[in-house]
N, C-alpha and C positions, 0 to 999 in steps of 0.2 A: 346705186349711185353714192358716192361719197358725200357727207354732208359737211366736211372739213372745209373751212375756207382757206385756199392756198395763199392767200394775201396776209393771214395772221403771221405774227412773230414766231419763231421757232419755239421760244419759252413758253408761250401760251399753248402751243400744241403738245408739249410735254407734260406741263403741270395740269392741263384740262381747266376745265371752268371752276373747279372747286379749290385750286390753290392760289396762292397769292399771286398777283401781278407782278411782272418783273420790276414795274416802275413803283410799287408799293414797297419793296424791300429796300430799307436804307442800311447799307452796310459800310457807311462812312465812318462810324464810331469803331468798328471792327470787334465788337462783342454783341451779346443779346441785351437787349434794352428792355425787354418786357420783365414784369416781376414774376417771382414763383408762385404758384398756387397754393396757398396755405390749406386749402380745403383736404385735399388728399393726404397730406400729412396728419391732419387732425383726425381724419377718419381712421388712418391706420394704427394711430396711438390709443384711440378710443377702443378699437377692436382688439388690440394687443392687451389693454388693461381689463377688458371684459373677459377674455380667455383665461389670464392669468387669475382673475377672481374666482371663475367657474372651476377652473382646475384645482384650486386651492380648497374650495367648497366641497368638490368630490373626494379630494384626498382626506380631509377631515372627516367626511362622512363614512369612507371606507375604513378609516382607522377605528372611529368608534364601533362600527359594525364588528370588525375583527376583536377588539378588545372585549366587546360584550359577549362574543362567541367563546373567547379563551376564558372570561370569568365564568361564564357558564359551565364548562367542561372542568377546568382547573380550580375554580373557586376565585374569590377576589384577592388581591395582592395583600398580604401581611407583612409583619416584620421578619417573618421567617422566610418569605420569599422575595423582599426587596433586594435588589441588586446593592452591593457593599462596594465601594472603592477600596480595594486591597492595598493601594499605596498609602492611605492614611494609618493602615494598621503597622506598617513597617515590617521589619525582619522579626520574624518570631524566633525565640530562642530554642535551642535543642533541648529535647527532653530525652534522656537516656531510657528513662523506664517506658516511655511510649515507643521508643524504637525497638526495646527489648520485646514489647508486646505485639508489635507489627511483625519482627521477626518470628515469634512463635506462631502467630497467625498463619503467616506464609508457609511454614513448615507443616502445619496441620491443615492447610487448604487442600481440599480434595483434587486428586488429578483429573484431567491433564492440566497441568500449570504452565503458565506463560515462560517461555525459555528466554534467558537473558543472555546466554552465552552460546547461542546458535547450536545446542544440544551436546556440546562438547563434554560437560560433566555427566549427563545421562549415558552417552556411550562408554565413557570410562568406567562408570559404575555398573554396566552391562558386562563390559569385558572382565570386570573384577569377580562378578558373579559367575560368569562362565570359567574363569580361572580356578575359582573354589570348587567347581564341579570337576574340572580336568584334573586337578593336582592333588586332590584328597579323596580319602574313602567316605562314603556315604551311604544312607539307606536309599533306596529307589523312591518308596513312598515317605509319608510323614513320620511313620513309626515301623517298628520291625514287624509288627503284625500286618500292617497294610502293604509293606513290601513282599512280605510271603518269603522273606529269607533272602531277597535279591540284594546286592550289595554293589554299588558303583564303585569302580576302582579308578586310581590314577592312570591317565592315558599312558604315561611311560611304562608303568607295569603292564598295562595291556599290550602295548607294542612288544615287550619282552616275551611275553606269554605266546603272542602269535608267531614271533620268530623261533621260538622253541617248539611249538606244537604244529604251526601251520594252520592255514585257514581250511574249514571243511570244502571238501570237493564236491560240487554238485554232479549229478548224474549227466553224463554227455547227451547231448541233444542231436537228435538225428535231424540232419540237414537235408533239405530237398536239393536236387541237383539246381545249379544257377541256371537261370534263363539267359538268353544272348544279350549282352551288355551289361549284366549285373556284376557286382563284385561282393566279396566279403567284407563287412564294415568292421573297421578297427577302431579302437578307442585311443585317443591321444592322450598322453601324460600331461596333466596341467603343469604350468610353469611355476605355481604357488600352491599352497595349501588352501587359499583362499581367504587367509587371516592376516591382517597387519595392523599395526598399531597405528592410532592416530597421531597428528602432529601434537595435539594437546596432551596426550598420554605420555608421548616421548619427552616432551618439556617437563611434564611432571617428574617422570622417571629421572631425568637428568638433575632437576632440582632436588630430588631426594638424594641421589648420590652426592651432590655437592653439599648437602646439609650433613650427610653422614661423615664426610671428610673434614669438614669444619668441626664436628663433634669429637672426632678421633684425632685429629692434629688441630687443635685451637692455638691460634696466633696470640 
């Protein structure tokens, strides 16, 4: 059976016995008349200060441990390891002698070297070496004794000799009868000879032609 008193006002039924009575709330002023509790703010600020202090002490301790480990492995800081503000040094003057030494060092530096032009010059040098072998006579080995009398001839001369003498004919191969669905394989002729100058080499060739014209017909 319900213990509520049906004769009580509706506000008391909703708020219960712990809430303020309807007649105790003074809303005539239109705003909260009680003061703010300072205790909660003081507790929060105190906890925040303690947290910041503890974090600072921990950070300082961790930094000291890391520096001690680095000094143990690399040695203590000296004038040679101290960081220097390069802005105070200003712009250093160019030294032609030092630049010449650096250039000589880069030339004698062992391969593979760092490519600064995407390998264009290396490809051009490779094609020049190939052109020397294709367009000139040379021994196959380092010397005549090593080559055993074998000589490399220019490719144009080799093509002329092949056109005159023809290629050696291999003996006919006896083919077995084709099975059902098989066909005789055919070799398609390539569209190019597989060799083409790069754009860098073409630009170099155009520059050499222009330089030759300027020398021949100076302005």
